[in-house]
N, C-alpha and C positions, 0 to 999 in steps of 0.2 A: 854609200860608196866612199872609200877613203881617197885622200889626195893622190896616193900612188895609183890606185885603180883609175881615177879620173885622168891622170896624166898618161897612163898606158892607152886608154881609149882615145884621148886627144892625139897622141902620137900616131895611132893607126889611121886617123883621119888625115893627118899631114902626109903620111906615107902614101895614101891613096891619091893625094893631090894637094899641092901647096900654091898659095897665091899671095900677092901683095896688094896693098891699097884698100882692100875690102875684107870683111870677115869671112864671107863665103860667096862662091860664084858657081854657076852652072857651066855646062860644056860650051855654051856660047859666050861666056864672059859676063853674063847678067848677074848683078848683085842679088842675093837672096837674103831674107830675114831669118834669124834664128829665133825660135819660140822662147819665151821667157824661161820656161821649165827645161829648156835644152832639147836636144834631138836634132837629127839630120834633116834639114829642109829637103823637100822633094826635089830631085834633080841635082842636088849638090855634088860637085866633083872636086872642088879644091877649097882649102881653108888657109887662113893666116894663123899665126900663133894664138891670138885671142879668140878667133872664130872657132878653132878646134877645141879650145878649153870650154867656151860657152856652149858649143854644141854637145860636148861630152857631159857637162855638169849643170848647165843652166846659168842664168845671170845672178842667182842668189849666192848664199854663203859659200857653198862648195866651189863654185866657179871663181869667186873672189879670192878665196884662200889659195887656189892654184895660180891665179894671176899674180898674187903677191909673191909667191914662191919663185916664179919665173922672173919677175921684176927684180927680186933680190939677187938672183944669180947673175942677171945682166948688169945690175947696179945702174939702172937707167931705164929709159923708155922702151917698152916692148914694141910699140908701133914703129918707132924710129929704127930700131934694130931690124925688125922683120922687113920693113920697107926699104932698107938701104939697097941702092942699085946693084951692089956686088954680092948681095946675100944669095945663098943657094939653099935648095931644099935639104941637101945633106947637112948643112950647118944647122938648120932648124931641127932636123931629126936628132942631131948630136946634143942640141940644147935640151930637148925632151929627155934624152937618155940621161943626161946629168941631173935633171930635175927629178926623174923617177928614182935615181939612186939616192937623192937627198930627201925624198918625201918619206 
């Protein structure tokens, strides 16, 4: 999978549902673990920026490449940006749109 394909897949996860403070949660707000190789955890309903990337690509090389691309766009902490109290899902989707264009 290319970086662009990974980011498109991650964006689709964010569109389905976005969260802060945890990589991925279920409908009850329970934190779920992402398998090392990636994939959607059973019952997952929302993802943060990094959770979406790692669910789309796994924790290995591909996921790390996309993480770096996003970090470079933000010029700073992905977690800090995602978890900012005024952040919105629309802003996160726009971030992915920009990353997809740059990939």
